[in-house]
C-alpha positions as CSV (number, residue, x, y, z in Angstrom):
1,X,-45.4,119.7,-26.7
2,X,-48.9,120.9,-27.4
3,X,-51.5,118.1,-26.9
4,X,-53.2,119.1,-30.2
5,X,-49.9,118.7,-32.1
6,X,-49.3,115.3,-30.3
7,X,-52.6,113.9,-31.5
8,X,-51.9,115.1,-35.0
9,X,-48.7,113.2,-35.0
10,X,-50.3,110.1,-33.6
11,X,-52.9,110.2,-36.4
12,X,-50.1,110.5,-39.1
13,X,-48.3,107.5,-37.6
14,X,-51.4,105.3,-37.7
15,X,-51.9,106.2,-41.4
16,X,-48.3,105.3,-42.3
17,X,-48.8,101.9,-40.6
18,X,-51.9,101.2,-42.4
19,X,-50.3,102.3,-45.7
20,X,-47.4,99.9,-45.3
21,X,-49.6,97.0,-43.8
22,X,-47.1,96.5,-41.0
23,X,-49.6,95.3,-38.4
24,X,-50.5,92.0,-40.3
25,X,-46.8,91.3,-40.8
26,X,-46.2,91.7,-37.0
27,X,-49.0,89.4,-36.2
28,X,-47.8,86.6,-38.6
29,X,-44.3,86.8,-37.1
30,X,-45.7,86.2,-33.7
31,X,-47.4,83.0,-34.9
32,X,-44.8,81.4,-37.1
33,X,-41.6,79.9,-35.9
34,X,-38.2,81.2,-37.3
35,X,-36.1,78.6,-39.0
36,X,-32.4,78.3,-38.0
37,X,-30.1,81.0,-39.4
38,X,-28.9,80.5,-42.9
39,X,-26.1,82.8,-44.2
40,X,-26.6,84.8,-40.9
41,X,-30.2,85.6,-41.6
42,X,-33.2,84.2,-39.7
43,X,-35.8,83.1,-42.1
44,X,-39.5,82.6,-41.5
45,X,-40.9,79.1,-42.0
46,X,-44.1,78.7,-44.1
47,X,-47.1,79.4,-42.0
48,X,-48.6,76.2,-40.3
49,X,-51.7,75.6,-38.3
50,X,-51.7,77.3,-35.0
51,X,-50.8,74.8,-32.2
52,X,-52.8,75.0,-29.1
53,X,-50.6,75.5,-26.1
54,X,-52.0,75.2,-22.6
55,X,-52.0,78.2,-20.4
56,X,-49.3,78.7,-17.8
57,X,-51.7,77.8,-15.0
58,X,-52.5,74.5,-16.7
59,X,-48.9,73.7,-17.4
60,X,-48.1,74.3,-13.7
61,X,-51.0,72.1,-12.8
62,X,-49.7,69.3,-15.0
63,X,-46.3,69.7,-13.7
64,X,-47.4,69.6,-10.0
65,X,-49.6,66.5,-10.8
66,X,-46.6,64.8,-12.2
67,X,-44.6,65.6,-9.1
68,X,-47.4,64.4,-6.9
69,X,-47.5,61.2,-9.0
70,X,-43.7,60.7,-8.5
71,X,-44.1,61.3,-4.7
72,X,-46.9,58.9,-4.4
73,X,-45.1,56.2,-6.4
74,X,-42.0,56.7,-4.1
75,X,-44.3,56.5,-1.1
76,X,-45.8,53.3,-2.5
77,X,-42.4,51.9,-3.0
78,X,-41.4,52.7,0.5
79,X,-44.6,51.3,1.8
80,X,-44.0,48.0,-0.1
81,X,-40.4,47.8,1.1
82,X,-39.6,44.2,2.0
83,X,-40.2,43.1,5.5
84,X,-38.8,40.0,7.1
85,X,-41.6,37.6,6.4
86,X,-41.9,38.5,2.7
87,X,-38.1,38.7,2.2
88,X,-37.7,35.1,3.3
89,X,-39.5,33.7,0.3
90,X,-37.1,31.5,-1.5
91,X,-38.1,32.7,-5.0
92,X,-37.3,36.3,-4.1
93,X,-33.8,35.3,-2.7
94,X,-32.7,32.8,-5.4
95,X,-32.5,29.9,-3.0
96,X,-31.3,26.9,-4.9
97,X,-32.8,23.5,-4.9
98,X,-29.6,22.2,-3.3
99,X,-30.1,24.4,-0.4
100,X,-33.7,23.4,-0.1
101,X,-32.7,19.7,-0.2
102,X,-30.0,20.4,2.5
103,X,-32.5,22.3,4.7
104,X,-35.4,20.0,4.5
105,X,-34.1,16.6,3.3
106,X,-36.1,16.8,0.1
107,X,-34.9,15.6,-3.3
108,X,-32.4,17.9,-5.0
109,X,-34.4,17.6,-8.2
110,X,-37.4,19.3,-6.5
111,X,-37.7,23.0,-6.9
112,X,-40.9,23.3,-4.9
113,X,-40.7,25.2,-1.6
114,X,-42.2,23.5,1.5
115,X,-45.2,25.4,2.6
116,X,-47.3,25.7,5.8
117,X,-50.4,24.0,4.5
118,X,-52.1,27.1,3.2
119,X,-51.6,29.3,6.4
120,X,-50.7,32.9,6.0
121,X,-46.9,33.2,5.8
122,X,-46.4,36.5,7.4
123,X,-48.9,36.0,10.2
124,X,-47.7,35.8,13.8
125,X,-49.6,33.5,16.0
126,X,-48.6,35.1,19.3
127,X,-48.3,32.6,22.2
128,X,-49.3,29.7,20.0
129,X,-46.7,27.3,21.5
130,X,-45.5,24.5,19.1
131,X,-46.8,24.9,15.6
132,X,-48.9,22.1,14.3
133,X,-48.1,22.8,10.7
134,X,-44.7,24.1,10.1
135,X,-41.8,21.7,9.6
136,X,-38.5,22.5,11.5
137,X,-36.0,21.3,8.9
138,X,-32.2,21.4,9.5
139,X,-31.9,25.1,10.5
140,X,-33.9,27.1,13.0
141,X,-33.5,30.7,14.3
142,X,-34.3,31.8,17.9
143,X,-35.0,35.2,19.4
144,X,-36.0,36.2,22.9
145,X,-37.5,39.2,24.8
146,X,-36.6,40.0,28.3
147,X,-38.1,42.0,31.2
148,X,-36.4,43.6,34.2
149,X,-36.7,41.9,37.6
150,X,-35.5,42.5,41.2
151,X,-34.3,45.7,42.8
152,X,-32.0,46.5,39.8
153,X,-34.2,45.9,36.7
154,X,-31.8,47.8,34.5
155,X,-29.2,45.1,34.9
156,X,-31.2,42.0,36.0
157,X,-33.2,40.4,33.3
158,X,-35.6,37.4,33.0
159,X,-36.9,35.6,29.9
160,X,-40.5,36.8,29.0
161,X,-40.9,35.5,25.4
162,X,-39.3,33.2,23.0
163,X,-39.8,32.7,19.3
164,X,-38.4,30.2,16.9
165,X,-38.7,30.1,13.0
166,X,-37.5,27.6,10.4
167,X,-35.2,28.2,7.4
168,X,-38.0,29.9,5.5
169,X,-39.2,32.1,8.3
170,X,-42.3,29.9,9.2
171,X,-43.2,30.2,12.8
172,X,-42.3,27.0,14.7
173,X,-42.8,28.2,18.2
174,X,-43.9,31.2,20.2
175,X,-44.6,31.6,23.9
176,X,-44.7,34.1,26.7
177,X,-42.7,32.9,29.7
178,X,-43.6,33.5,33.2
179,X,-40.6,34.8,35.1
180,X,-39.8,33.2,38.5
181,X,-38.9,36.6,40.1
182,X,-41.2,39.6,40.4
183,X,-41.1,41.8,37.3
184,X,-40.2,45.3,38.3
185,X,-39.8,46.7,34.7
186,X,-41.7,45.2,31.8
187,X,-39.7,47.4,29.3
188,X,-43.0,47.5,27.2
189,X,-41.6,50.3,24.9
190,X,-39.0,47.8,23.7
191,X,-40.2,44.3,24.6
192,X,-43.9,44.7,24.0
193,X,-44.5,42.7,27.2
194,X,-47.2,43.8,29.6
195,X,-48.6,42.4,32.8
196,X,-51.7,41.3,31.0
197,X,-49.8,39.2,28.4
198,X,-47.9,37.4,31.1
199,X,-51.1,36.1,32.6
200,X,-51.3,33.6,29.8
201,X,-47.7,32.8,29.9
202,X,-46.3,29.3,30.2
203,X,-43.8,28.3,32.9
204,X,-40.2,28.2,32.2
205,X,-40.0,24.4,32.6
206,X,-42.7,23.9,30.0
207,X,-41.0,26.1,27.6
208,X,-37.6,24.4,28.1
209,X,-39.1,21.1,27.2
210,X,-40.7,22.5,24.0
211,X,-37.6,24.3,22.9
212,X,-35.3,21.5,23.7
213,X,-37.2,19.2,21.3
214,X,-36.7,21.8,18.5
215,X,-33.0,22.3,19.2
216,X,-32.2,18.6,19.2
217,X,-29.9,17.7,16.2
218,X,-30.4,21.0,14.4
219,X,-28.3,24.0,13.5
220,X,-29.3,26.9,15.7
221,X,-29.1,30.5,14.2
222,X,-29.1,33.5,16.5
223,X,-27.9,37.0,17.1
224,X,-25.8,36.9,20.3
225,X,-27.4,33.5,20.7
226,X,-25.5,32.7,23.8
227,X,-27.6,35.3,25.7
228,X,-30.8,33.5,24.5
229,X,-29.6,30.1,25.6
230,X,-28.6,31.5,29.0
231,X,-32.0,33.0,29.5
232,X,-33.6,29.6,28.5
233,X,-31.2,27.8,30.8
234,X,-30.4,25.4,27.9
235,X,-27.2,24.4,26.2
236,X,-26.5,23.6,22.6
237,X,-23.3,22.1,20.9
238,X,-21.0,25.0,19.8
239,X,-20.3,23.4,16.4
240,X,-24.1,23.5,15.7
241,X,-24.4,27.3,16.4
242,X,-24.2,30.1,13.7
243,X,-24.1,33.5,15.4
244,X,-24.7,36.5,13.2
245,X,-23.3,38.8,15.8
246,X,-19.9,37.0,15.5
247,X,-19.7,36.7,11.7
248,X,-16.4,38.4,10.6
249,X,-18.2,39.6,7.3
250,X,-20.7,41.7,9.3
251,X,-18.2,43.5,11.4
252,X,-17.5,46.1,8.7
253,X,-20.9,47.7,9.4
254,X,-19.9,48.5,13.0
255,X,-16.3,49.5,12.7
256,X,-15.1,46.2,13.9
257,X,-17.4,46.0,16.9
258,X,-20.4,43.7,17.5
259,X,-23.0,44.8,15.1
260,X,-26.6,45.3,16.2
261,X,-29.4,43.2,14.6
262,X,-31.3,46.4,13.5
263,X,-28.3,47.8,11.7
264,X,-27.4,44.6,10.0
265,X,-31.1,44.3,8.8
266,X,-30.9,47.8,7.3
267,X,-27.3,47.6,5.9
268,X,-27.3,44.0,4.6
269,X,-31.0,43.2,3.9
270,X,-32.5,46.7,3.2
271,X,-35.3,46.1,5.7
272,X,-36.4,48.0,8.8
273,X,-37.0,46.1,12.0
274,X,-37.6,47.1,15.7
275,X,-39.5,50.2,14.9
276,X,-40.8,50.8,18.4
277,X,-41.8,47.6,20.3
278,X,-39.8,44.6,19.2
279,X,-41.3,41.3,17.8
280,X,-39.2,38.3,18.6
281,X,-40.7,36.5,15.6
282,X,-39.7,39.3,13.2
283,X,-36.2,39.4,14.8
284,X,-35.8,35.6,14.4
285,X,-36.8,35.9,10.7
286,X,-34.3,38.8,10.2
287,X,-31.6,36.7,11.8
288,X,-32.3,33.6,9.6
289,X,-32.3,35.8,6.5
290,X,-28.9,37.2,7.5
291,X,-27.6,33.7,7.8
292,X,-29.0,32.7,4.4
293,X,-27.7,35.8,2.7
294,X,-24.1,34.7,3.8
295,X,-24.5,30.9,4.2
296,X,-21.5,30.0,2.3
297,X,-19.4,32.4,4.4
298,X,-20.7,31.1,7.6
299,X,-19.9,27.5,6.6
300,X,-16.4,28.5,5.5
301,X,-15.7,30.1,8.9
302,X,-17.2,27.1,10.6
303,X,-15.0,24.7,8.7
304,X,-11.9,26.7,9.7
305,X,-12.7,26.3,13.4
306,X,-14.3,22.7,13.4
307,X,-13.1,21.2,10.3
308,X,-15.1,19.8,7.4
309,X,-18.6,18.7,8.0
310,X,-19.6,15.1,7.6
311,X,-21.1,15.9,4.2
312,X,-17.7,17.2,3.1
313,X,-16.0,14.1,4.4
314,X,-18.4,11.8,2.5
315,X,-17.8,13.8,-0.7
316,X,-14.0,13.3,-0.2
317,X,-14.5,9.6,0.4
318,X,-13.3,9.6,4.0
319,X,-14.2,6.9,6.4
320,X,-16.4,8.5,9.0
321,X,-17.4,5.4,10.8
322,X,-14.9,4.6,13.5
323,X,-16.3,1.1,14.3
324,X,-16.3,0.1,10.7
325,X,-12.7,1.3,10.3
326,X,-11.8,-0.8,13.3
327,X,-13.3,-3.8,11.9
328,X,-11.5,-3.3,8.6
329,X,-8.2,-3.0,10.4
330,X,-8.9,-6.4,12.2
331,X,-9.7,-8.0,8.9
332,X,-6.7,-6.6,7.1
333,X,-3.9,-6.3,9.7
334,X,-0.8,-4.4,8.5
335,X,2.1,-6.7,7.4
336,X,5.0,-7.0,9.6
337,X,8.0,-5.1,8.4
338,X,10.9,-7.3,7.8
């Protein structure tokens, strides 16, 4: 086609568009919003003030900022995930006044939680020895750290640290222990023990005296607690032991095998422990919290093996004093059968 003829046709088309005023109509249709179809015909809504819409770049920026906000909130949630020390607060775990009274011998009408005289709850006073502020109560939890000794350190272990907490996770005792044999593997990557730390360690005999005082007359909670007692060269009545590694209710998390403390803390409590070097204080707190979470189940299993506790016998009106029962039999001898 001749370029001159093409330009003539273009000018005619422009003239027709101006004559029919189609350009403004097209512009209005781009602004207005079509109403839903009625009788199969899309109808134009009456013109309304133009709504400002952000550009695509701004919308993407807003969307990205919202995503960043969601990520940061998730990170803050994970950062504020409960740790053993905080998770042990009674208010956060719905500990009843009855349990408080049972653990501390306080009045059942009291709902206050025994505190540690204003000291920081979550703080770890490493190698402090016996605490001057925390009260032991009825239940205590123990955890130990070991080092390798002798020519076969992978299989021969010695006690290097012991920690004990009370029912609410308050630190009762923490001490490094000087092994009697030469240490050939400090296992620092797991135990956290170094040669420098053991320079301020107490002797095994001194630690045994302190720990024995805390154990006397109390319920001992531990994870594979027999290993800890063997390392301490101490004994404890079996009926006064609650071992979280042997509780049947926890076996489901390890396919019937003995579950690890780290796995139980994650699966049951939702907390992470033993990330790198272990803390025996943190592990003792986690063990106590596991016991508290299933306290009724532990006591039920204990009653199956050892019979009802003295408290239950008192509630049932049973005579638990053999001497008194003997005196009553003397005063009221049975009548002879005739």
